[in-house]
Backbone bond lengths (Angstrom), bond angles and torsions (degrees), N, CA, C in turn:
res aa  C-N    CA-C-N  psi(-1)  N-CA   C-N-CA  omega(-1)  CA-C   N-CA-C  phi
1 M - - - 1.452 - - 1.531 111.32 -
2 M 1.321 116.62 -29.47 1.462 120.08 176.88 1.524 111.41 -62.30
3 H 1.325 117.16 -24.46 1.465 121.53 179.23 1.525 112.15 -90.66
4 G 1.323 116.91 5.76 1.449 120.10 175.89 1.511 115.69 95.14
5 A 1.324 117.53 9.56 1.465 119.99 -179.02 1.525 110.75 -74.31
6 T 1.314 115.27 148.53 1.460 121.18 170.83 1.524 107.71 -95.87
7 V 1.311 117.17 117.71 1.462 122.33 -177.37 1.525 109.01 -100.35
8 I 1.321 115.76 125.79 1.460 121.25 178.33 1.524 108.33 -109.86
9 Q 1.313 116.74 114.81 1.457 121.27 177.41 1.528 109.49 -92.44
10 I 1.322 116.14 140.20 1.464 119.81 178.71 1.527 109.94 -114.66
11 R 1.307 115.19 152.75 1.464 120.14 173.87 1.524 107.07 -88.34
12 G 1.305 115.78 92.76 1.457 121.14 -176.73 1.509 109.33 172.05
13 N 1.334 117.05 -175.24 1.461 120.45 -179.37 1.528 111.07 -102.92
14 F 1.325 116.02 -175.17 1.461 121.13 -177.80 1.524 111.50 -58.37
15 D 1.313 116.24 -42.83 1.464 119.87 -177.51 1.528 111.66 -63.00
16 D 1.330 116.78 -36.37 1.464 120.25 174.79 1.527 110.12 -62.64
17 G 1.330 115.19 -45.71 1.456 119.69 179.46 1.513 112.54 -62.83
18 M 1.330 116.41 -40.53 1.462 120.55 179.89 1.522 111.10 -63.06
19 R 1.314 115.64 -42.97 1.467 119.90 178.64 1.528 110.76 -61.63
20 L 1.321 116.34 -43.43 1.457 120.58 -177.41 1.525 112.62 -67.08
21 V 1.339 117.50 -42.99 1.466 118.26 -178.79 1.525 111.41 -68.64
22 Q 1.328 117.39 -31.06 1.463 119.05 174.79 1.525 110.78 -65.81
23 E 1.318 116.21 -43.63 1.463 119.94 179.54 1.526 110.90 -64.74
24 L 1.328 116.58 -43.58 1.460 120.58 -177.56 1.523 112.29 -68.65
25 S 1.342 116.65 -40.70 1.465 119.20 -178.54 1.521 112.23 -70.00
26 S 1.322 117.21 -20.68 1.466 119.88 178.31 1.526 112.26 -83.46
27 S 1.336 116.39 -15.19 1.465 119.30 -177.31 1.526 113.57 -119.36
28 M 1.332 117.23 -4.37 1.462 121.43 -178.97 1.525 109.40 -131.77
29 P 1.336 118.05 160.07 1.474 120.89 -179.48 1.526 111.88 -74.21
30 L 1.329 116.06 68.41 1.457 123.03 -178.12 1.519 109.89 -127.28
31 N 1.322 116.62 143.64 1.465 121.39 174.28 1.524 108.97 -101.59
32 L 1.306 116.21 124.58 1.458 121.38 178.81 1.525 108.42 -89.08
33 V 1.323 117.42 116.84 1.463 120.94 -174.98 1.525 112.44 -110.29
34 N 1.314 116.87 13.84 1.458 121.14 170.02 1.533 108.49 -63.45
35 S 1.329 117.21 170.64 1.468 119.90 -177.39 1.516 113.74 -67.77
36 I 1.324 118.22 -3.58 1.462 119.76 170.65 1.531 109.92 -67.70
37 N 1.325 116.23 -20.43 1.462 122.38 175.30 1.529 108.23 -79.64
38 P 1.340 119.05 116.39 1.466 120.64 -175.22 1.520 113.90 -61.27
39 Y 1.326 117.63 -25.74 1.463 119.45 179.53 1.522 111.51 -72.02
40 R 1.313 117.40 -25.49 1.466 121.11 173.88 1.530 109.13 -61.85
41 L 1.318 117.27 -44.19 1.463 120.99 -179.74 1.520 111.29 -64.48
42 Q 1.330 116.96 -32.89 1.461 119.97 178.66 1.524 111.16 -65.97
43 G 1.318 116.74 -28.57 1.457 119.67 173.94 1.516 111.33 -77.45
44 Q 1.320 115.89 -43.59 1.468 120.26 -178.52 1.524 112.58 -65.49
45 K 1.317 117.88 -27.55 1.467 120.17 -177.01 1.522 112.05 -62.60
46 T 1.343 117.16 -22.82 1.463 119.68 -176.84 1.524 112.12 -68.42
47 I 1.338 117.24 -13.46 1.468 119.49 172.97 1.524 109.64 -58.59
48 A 1.328 116.64 -39.21 1.468 120.49 178.58 1.522 110.64 -61.91
49 F 1.332 116.95 -38.40 1.464 120.12 178.45 1.534 110.12 -62.74
50 E 1.328 116.65 -40.97 1.463 120.55 -179.14 1.526 111.53 -67.13
51 V 1.320 116.74 -37.82 1.467 120.08 177.13 1.525 109.76 -62.24
52 I 1.320 116.26 -46.26 1.467 120.88 179.67 1.520 110.62 -61.96
53 E 1.321 116.46 -41.35 1.464 120.74 178.83 1.528 110.91 -62.19
54 S 1.318 116.63 -39.11 1.466 120.69 -178.72 1.526 112.53 -72.06
55 L 1.336 116.55 -38.97 1.467 121.23 -174.98 1.522 113.69 -92.67
56 G 1.328 116.83 -19.38 1.461 120.34 -175.78 1.512 112.88 91.99
57 D 1.305 117.39 -12.37 1.469 123.74 177.28 1.527 107.23 -167.50
58 A 1.313 116.07 172.10 1.466 119.15 176.13 1.531 109.62 -69.59
59 P 1.328 118.05 149.44 1.468 120.52 175.57 1.524 110.32 -72.77
60 D 1.309 116.14 174.20 1.470 120.05 175.14 1.527 111.07 -77.52
61 Y 1.332 115.55 -34.04 1.464 121.57 178.91 1.526 108.97 -137.37
62 H 1.314 115.45 144.52 1.469 119.66 168.78 1.523 107.00 -125.25
63 V 1.324 114.88 122.65 1.464 122.90 -173.07 1.525 109.44 -107.94
64 L 1.340 116.57 130.11 1.459 120.31 -176.39 1.523 112.65 -138.52
65 P 1.342 116.56 150.56 1.462 119.61 167.26 1.529 108.40 -69.72
66 V 1.310 117.43 149.58 1.469 120.34 178.98 1.524 109.94 -129.03
67 G 1.319 114.51 120.41 1.456 121.37 174.10 1.517 108.81 -125.15
68 N 1.333 115.12 -85.16 1.460 120.03 176.98 1.524 111.74 -81.02
69 A 1.335 116.15 -9.98 1.473 124.96 171.77 1.520 114.59 74.58
70 G 1.328 117.89 15.09 1.454 119.82 176.17 1.516 112.75 -70.88
71 N 1.335 116.97 -42.60 1.462 120.34 -177.73 1.523 112.59 -63.23
72 I 1.320 116.36 -47.91 1.464 119.19 -177.77 1.528 110.54 -62.82
73 S 1.323 116.68 -35.82 1.464 121.36 178.86 1.522 110.74 -69.19
74 A 1.334 116.27 -45.18 1.459 120.72 -178.14 1.525 111.85 -65.79
75 H 1.325 116.89 -40.38 1.466 119.67 178.64 1.529 110.72 -59.68
76 W 1.321 116.94 -42.51 1.460 119.56 -178.78 1.527 111.07 -66.25
77 I 1.309 117.19 -39.55 1.464 120.64 175.76 1.529 109.55 -59.21
78 G 1.336 116.52 -45.59 1.458 120.60 -179.25 1.514 113.32 -64.90
79 Y 1.321 117.27 -45.14 1.464 120.10 179.27 1.524 111.35 -64.59
80 S 1.310 116.62 -38.02 1.464 120.26 179.29 1.518 110.38 -64.82
81 E 1.316 115.25 -45.43 1.459 120.23 179.78 1.526 111.00 -62.62
82 A 1.333 116.41 -42.21 1.463 120.84 -178.35 1.520 112.44 -65.80
83 A 1.328 116.69 -27.92 1.468 120.98 179.74 1.527 112.32 -91.28
84 G 1.331 116.62 2.73 1.455 119.75 -179.41 1.510 113.42 75.22
85 E 1.340 115.85 21.18 1.462 121.34 -179.95 1.527 109.79 -108.54
86 N 1.314 116.00 153.24 1.456 120.47 173.47 1.520 108.77 -94.01
87 C 1.329 115.92 123.34 1.462 118.62 -176.98 1.521 111.85 -76.75
88 G 1.320 117.01 -20.52 1.457 119.61 -179.99 1.506 113.55 68.79
89 S 1.332 116.63 16.91 1.459 119.93 -172.55 1.524 114.45 -113.59
90 C 1.334 116.81 -43.04 1.460 117.98 -164.48 1.527 113.74 -79.44
91 N 1.326 118.09 -20.00 1.466 122.22 176.65 1.527 113.53 63.12
92 L 1.325 117.13 19.70 1.459 119.94 177.92 1.523 112.53 -106.62
93 C 1.333 116.18 -33.71 1.463 118.58 -170.82 1.521 113.61 -88.47
94 S 1.301 118.53 -12.37 1.470 122.24 -178.53 1.527 111.59 53.24
95 G 1.322 115.51 40.70 1.459 120.04 177.39 1.507 114.79 87.40
96 E 1.337 118.44 -2.25 1.461 121.08 179.33 1.520 108.64 -126.98
97 C 1.326 116.15 95.44 1.454 119.61 -175.98 1.525 111.26 -69.90
98 T 1.317 115.52 160.20 1.456 122.12 -168.83 1.524 113.66 -59.83
99 L 1.323 118.66 -36.11 1.463 120.11 -176.43 1.519 112.55 -67.04
100 R 1.323 117.12 -24.85 1.465 122.67 175.52 1.531 112.50 50.40
101 G 1.319 116.31 55.18 1.459 119.64 172.35 1.507 115.58 97.27
102 D 1.328 119.35 -10.52 1.459 121.26 178.25 1.528 108.85 -80.72
103 V 1.325 115.75 79.83 1.464 121.09 -173.76 1.528 110.00 -71.56
104 L 1.315 115.88 129.43 1.462 122.01 -178.66 1.518 112.88 -103.75
105 S 1.332 117.54 -21.67 1.464 120.49 -175.34 1.521 110.80 -138.46
106 T 1.318 115.57 160.06 1.465 121.02 -177.87 1.521 112.86 -94.81
107 K 1.335 116.49 -5.54 1.468 119.24 -174.96 1.520 109.65 -157.38
108 R 1.312 115.18 172.38 1.461 122.26 172.73 1.528 108.38 -118.95
109 P 1.323 117.77 142.35 1.468 119.46 -179.04 1.519 111.99 -79.64
110 K 1.306 115.54 162.47 1.459 120.23 166.30 1.529 106.99 -77.20
111 I 1.312 115.71 132.16 1.458 121.10 -178.47 1.526 109.13 -97.45
112 V 1.333 116.09 124.13 1.466 121.59 -177.87 1.528 108.70 -120.65
113 G 1.315 115.90 126.19 1.458 120.74 -179.00 1.515 112.14 -116.13
114 Y 1.329 116.09 134.18 1.466 121.15 179.31 1.526 110.70 -113.76
115 Q 1.325 114.79 136.41 1.452 122.11 179.45 1.528 110.42 -124.53
116 A 1.322 115.67 153.73 1.463 120.42 174.29 1.523 109.41 -71.68
117 S 1.312 116.34 142.15 1.471 120.63 -175.45 1.522 113.09 -56.36
118 G 1.328 116.97 -34.47 1.458 120.10 -179.30 1.512 114.52 -84.85
119 A 1.329 116.06 0.39 1.469 120.94 -179.70 1.528 108.19 -147.43
120 A 1.320 115.51 64.01 1.465 120.36 -171.52 1.527 112.49 -126.81
121 P 1.323 117.98 66.69 1.471 119.22 -179.61 1.526 113.86 -62.42
122 F 1.332 117.75 -30.52 1.466 118.97 -179.91 1.530 111.47 -71.98
123 L 1.327 116.51 -29.29 1.467 119.07 174.80 1.517 110.91 -75.86
124 R 1.316 116.49 -36.71 1.470 120.78 -179.55 1.529 112.03 -79.77
125 K 1.351 114.94 -17.01 1.475 122.13 -178.57 1.532 112.56 66.21
126 H 1.321 115.48 26.21 1.462 120.55 172.79 1.529 107.89 -161.12
127 M 1.326 115.41 160.13 1.456 119.87 179.05 1.530 110.37 -62.15
128 V 1.321 115.63 151.10 1.464 121.64 -176.52 1.524 109.33 -118.95
129 D 1.311 116.69 122.62 1.459 121.25 175.18 1.529 109.34 -84.97
130 S 1.311 116.18 145.68 1.475 122.57 177.79 1.529 112.45 54.53
131 P 1.339 118.45 55.85 1.464 120.64 178.32 1.529 110.83 -65.15
132 E 1.329 116.11 147.76 1.461 120.93 -179.87 1.523 110.31 -138.49
133 T 1.314 116.25 128.20 1.461 122.61 173.51 1.518 108.14 -167.36
134 I 1.315 115.98 154.57 1.458 120.68 176.38 1.525 110.91 -70.57
135 A 1.327 116.61 -20.23 1.466 122.08 179.91 1.529 109.07 -82.69
136 T 1.324 115.99 84.84 1.463 121.25 -169.27 1.526 113.83 -60.11
137 A 1.320 117.84 -33.93 1.464 120.13 -176.07 1.524 112.99 -68.85
138 I 1.330 117.45 -18.26 1.467 120.01 177.29 1.527 111.03 -118.58
139 R 1.314 115.77 21.49 1.471 120.58 176.36 1.535 108.25 -81.43
140 I 1.315 114.61 69.05 1.465 121.99 -172.10 1.524 109.07 -132.47
141 G 1.299 116.66 126.77 1.461 120.70 -178.38 1.509 114.42 -104.73
142 H 1.351 116.23 -15.15 1.461 121.19 -178.31 1.532 109.43 -127.83
143 P 1.322 118.75 71.96 1.468 121.07 -177.29 1.525 112.21 -63.71
144 V 1.339 115.75 132.90 1.467 118.97 -176.48 1.532 112.36 -74.36
145 S 1.336 116.80 -23.61 1.471 119.66 179.41 1.531 111.10 -97.07
146 W 1.309 116.31 36.14 1.464 123.74 -177.76 1.521 112.13 -52.67
147 D 1.310 117.93 -56.11 1.469 121.60 -176.50 1.523 111.72 -65.99
148 L 1.328 116.98 -41.33 1.464 120.62 -179.34 1.525 111.21 -64.25
149 A 1.320 116.72 -40.54 1.467 120.21 -179.46 1.521 111.57 -67.43
150 W 1.332 117.44 -40.19 1.465 119.96 175.93 1.524 110.20 -62.07
151 A 1.326 116.44 -39.88 1.466 119.83 178.99 1.525 110.66 -63.81
152 A 1.334 116.93 -41.99 1.466 120.83 178.92 1.521 111.25 -61.29
153 Q 1.322 116.28 -44.10 1.470 120.36 -180.00 1.528 111.42 -64.37
154 K 1.311 116.67 -45.82 1.465 120.52 -175.84 1.526 111.84 -72.19
155 E 1.340 116.93 -44.71 1.462 119.88 -178.79 1.524 111.69 -66.27
156 S 1.336 116.93 -34.08 1.465 120.17 -178.00 1.525 113.08 -86.55
157 K 1.347 115.84 -9.46 1.470 121.44 -175.64 1.529 111.35 63.66
158 G 1.326 115.30 32.82 1.456 121.14 175.47 1.515 110.94 -91.69
159 W 1.319 116.89 -155.19 1.466 119.98 -178.91 1.528 110.60 -158.83
160 F 1.322 115.05 167.18 1.461 123.55 171.25 1.528 108.40 -111.08
161 E 1.323 115.73 146.13 1.463 121.07 175.66 1.527 108.34 -147.24
162 E 1.315 116.25 164.73 1.457 120.89 -177.57 1.523 111.41 -120.12
163 C 1.330 115.95 156.53 1.461 122.68 176.64 1.522 109.05 -133.30
164 T 1.309 115.88 148.15 1.461 120.46 176.76 1.527 109.69 -78.86
165 D 1.322 116.07 164.51 1.458 119.82 176.86 1.526 111.38 -61.26
166 D 1.325 117.87 -37.63 1.467 120.64 178.60 1.523 110.94 -62.62
167 E 1.320 117.30 -41.46 1.467 120.88 178.46 1.523 110.78 -64.85
168 I 1.315 116.31 -38.40 1.465 121.06 178.78 1.527 110.69 -64.12
169 L 1.324 117.06 -46.41 1.463 121.13 -178.18 1.523 111.61 -66.49
170 R 1.320 117.24 -36.18 1.474 120.04 177.09 1.526 110.31 -64.19
171 A 1.319 116.50 -40.02 1.464 120.20 179.42 1.524 110.93 -68.09
172 Q 1.324 117.16 -38.05 1.465 120.59 177.56 1.525 110.52 -60.92
173 K 1.317 115.99 -44.02 1.469 120.98 -179.84 1.527 110.79 -68.69
174 L 1.322 116.94 -38.51 1.466 121.36 177.92 1.523 111.04 -60.11
175 L 1.322 116.98 -45.57 1.463 120.91 179.76 1.524 111.31 -62.45
176 A 1.322 116.24 -41.97 1.461 119.88 -178.89 1.526 111.46 -66.60
177 E 1.328 116.48 -42.99 1.461 120.53 -174.79 1.522 113.13 -78.71
178 S 1.339 117.25 -35.72 1.467 119.43 -174.27 1.526 113.67 -96.97
179 E 1.339 117.30 -26.55 1.463 120.09 -176.47 1.526 113.77 -120.20
180 G 1.330 116.46 -7.65 1.459 119.09 -178.26 1.517 113.29 71.30
181 I 1.334 116.91 21.21 1.465 121.96 -179.14 1.527 108.81 -104.79
182 F 1.320 115.73 119.10 1.464 121.56 179.94 1.526 108.10 -102.16
183 C 1.319 116.00 99.60 1.465 120.63 -179.26 1.523 109.80 -113.78
184 E 1.308 116.20 161.87 1.461 120.53 176.34 1.535 109.28 -73.36
185 P 1.328 118.31 161.66 1.466 120.85 -178.97 1.525 113.92 -55.43
186 A 1.328 117.46 -40.86 1.469 119.64 -178.86 1.520 111.67 -59.37
187 S 1.328 117.17 -36.73 1.462 120.74 178.03 1.520 111.53 -67.67
188 A 1.328 115.36 -39.83 1.463 120.47 -176.00 1.516 112.99 -64.35
189 I 1.324 117.55 -16.42 1.465 119.21 -178.05 1.525 111.57 -65.18
190 S 1.331 117.68 -25.76 1.463 118.30 177.40 1.531 110.77 -65.65
191 I 1.328 116.90 -37.84 1.469 121.15 176.97 1.523 110.47 -74.65
192 A 1.323 116.55 -39.85 1.470 120.21 178.22 1.521 110.78 -60.24
193 G 1.317 116.01 -45.78 1.460 120.07 -179.64 1.513 112.67 -68.21
194 L 1.331 115.76 -39.73 1.462 120.00 179.59 1.525 111.07 -60.54
195 T 1.328 116.95 -50.56 1.468 119.64 -178.23 1.528 111.09 -63.54
196 K 1.313 115.97 -36.73 1.465 120.88 179.00 1.524 110.76 -63.39
197 D 1.331 116.15 -44.48 1.463 119.31 -177.28 1.526 112.88 -79.78
198 I 1.322 117.68 -23.27 1.466 119.62 172.19 1.528 109.22 -64.25
199 E 1.322 115.87 -42.56 1.470 120.21 178.53 1.524 111.49 -63.21
200 K 1.327 116.47 -29.74 1.469 120.79 178.08 1.526 112.33 -82.12
201 G 1.342 116.88 -8.67 1.458 120.44 179.79 1.517 114.63 81.91
202 R 1.328 117.35 21.22 1.469 119.78 -177.11 1.528 112.03 -79.81
203 Y 1.331 117.04 -20.82 1.465 121.38 176.92 1.526 108.45 -106.89
204 E 1.312 116.39 130.67 1.456 119.17 -179.50 1.526 110.92 -75.52
205 K 1.309 115.65 151.44 1.456 121.37 179.83 1.525 110.02 -62.01
206 G 1.328 116.03 135.46 1.457 121.03 178.13 1.516 114.71 88.51
207 A 1.328 117.38 -1.12 1.470 120.36 -179.69 1.525 110.05 -67.81
208 K 1.326 114.97 145.62 1.463 120.60 176.06 1.530 107.93 -93.53
209 I 1.333 115.97 117.74 1.467 121.68 -171.82 1.522 109.91 -123.82
210 V 1.307 116.33 132.30 1.465 122.47 174.56 1.523 108.64 -111.36
211 C 1.325 116.16 129.91 1.467 121.72 175.47 1.523 109.01 -111.60
212 T 1.300 116.83 130.76 1.457 121.22 177.22 1.525 110.18 -95.03
213 L 1.335 115.53 130.20 1.460 122.15 170.65 1.521 106.21 -107.17
214 T 1.307 117.02 119.18 1.462 120.56 -167.79 1.521 115.60 -94.81
215 G 1.335 118.93 -11.26 1.459 118.50 -176.17 1.518 113.19 -154.67
216 H 1.326 116.32 147.76 1.463 122.50 179.12 1.525 110.66 -75.03
217 G 1.311 115.63 152.62 1.454 121.01 -179.38 1.518 114.43 -62.75
218 L 1.331 117.10 -22.75 1.458 119.70 179.85 1.523 112.65 -70.46
219 K 1.334 117.32 -8.65 1.464 119.54 173.04 1.530 110.99 -69.86
220 D 1.320 116.13 -22.32 1.471 120.60 -178.22 1.528 109.48 -144.33
221 P 1.333 117.31 64.64 1.469 119.44 -175.89 1.523 113.73 -66.58
222 D 1.326 117.55 -28.65 1.468 119.96 -177.38 1.525 112.07 -60.92
223 T 1.338 116.42 -39.23 1.464 119.72 179.35 1.522 111.04 -65.67
224 A 1.324 116.53 -39.64 1.464 120.37 179.03 1.523 110.84 -66.33
225 I 1.316 116.42 -42.48 1.468 120.60 -179.79 1.527 110.63 -63.16
226 A 1.326 116.16 -39.43 1.465 120.88 -176.78 1.520 112.83 -63.84
227 Q 1.335 117.53 -27.96 1.464 119.36 -179.05 1.528 112.75 -105.64
228 S 1.333 116.04 14.18 1.461 120.72 179.13 1.527 110.42 -106.22
229 A 1.301 115.37 159.92 1.467 120.72 179.05 1.527 110.34 -66.99
230 T 1.321 116.51 141.16 1.462 121.51 177.36 1.528 109.44 -71.68
231 P 1.326 118.74 132.47 1.473 120.18 179.46 1.527 111.66 -58.24
232 V 1.310 115.39 143.00 1.465 121.32 177.51 1.528 108.06 -90.00
233 V 1.310 116.94 123.49 1.466 121.49 -177.84 1.531 109.36 -107.63
234 V 1.342 115.60 124.02 1.472 120.69 179.67 1.525 109.13 -136.33
235 D 1.317 115.90 168.41 1.461 120.46 173.05 1.524 109.24 -71.34
236 A 1.311 115.80 165.13 1.471 121.09 178.97 1.524 108.91 -75.69
237 N 1.330 114.96 69.38 1.457 121.39 -174.30 1.524 108.71 -129.69
238 R 1.307 115.23 121.15 1.462 120.57 -175.67 1.520 112.30 -59.80
239 D 1.315 118.11 -42.68 1.462 120.95 -177.03 1.530 111.57 -63.67
240 E 1.340 116.32 -40.89 1.465 119.59 178.81 1.525 110.81 -62.91
241 I 1.327 115.00 -45.49 1.465 119.92 -178.97 1.523 110.52 -65.51
242 S 1.327 116.24 -41.49 1.460 121.01 179.50 1.525 111.25 -61.29
243 A 1.320 116.99 -39.29 1.466 121.05 -179.60 1.527 110.98 -65.20
244 I 1.332 116.65 -39.91 1.467 120.48 179.33 1.521 110.47 -65.86
245 I 1.330 116.08 -44.36 1.467 120.13 179.85 1.523 110.60 -63.27
246 S 1.317 116.57 -40.14 1.471 120.54 179.72 1.525 111.12 -61.54
247 D 1.335 116.45 -38.08 1.465 120.21 178.89 1.527 111.63 -66.26
248 L 1.332 116.07 -28.60 1.463 120.21 -178.41 1.525 112.70 -81.63
249 L 1.335 116.41 -22.70 1.470 120.24 -176.10 1.530 111.64 -81.87
């Protein structure tokens, strides 16, 4: 809004909004730049190039939150292109990916996607009406990149898994306390799912794993405040403050 945009809020969920913008963009002079737009994915795929550049090669696993499924689809397109492979998913390159032989990596990672239990169409194997989760950014029951995400999972030999809201919130707090990273709940699901599946033995020891955090915690400050300690309010009195600190030590 600071840039002059007119923001229209709707009484409904993400899926309602997605349906409406598709209808409106088909009948009005509007460009839809959600991940349903294939050119959006072509931009997002470059994240895979940056990961490879940072690590020197593709990781063994890339773990992502899954809501509308654009990110997981775009990452697979990027990793495939970087390895000189055709992903068979994006339908833009007609078998000739953009890099045209400039191979950046020796392999492609297994792609693993985590969804909130109350909004997990990939786990249920069908669209979900009225999805519910505290992780608002992935509170999506009708992902537009449904087919692309399934292709990424199957071609990479990865998997989908779900996490409860409690597991998501614990991971969010863990990241903040141990790494100083304040991410939104939807982002924390990649860490929640990873730790859950490590305990199950799904990741082999020594594997190189990349987790994507997709959003800053300030996107959903209310959730963070709700699970944080209430500030202690005292008078400007040294003895009072000293007593509180002593109790904490």
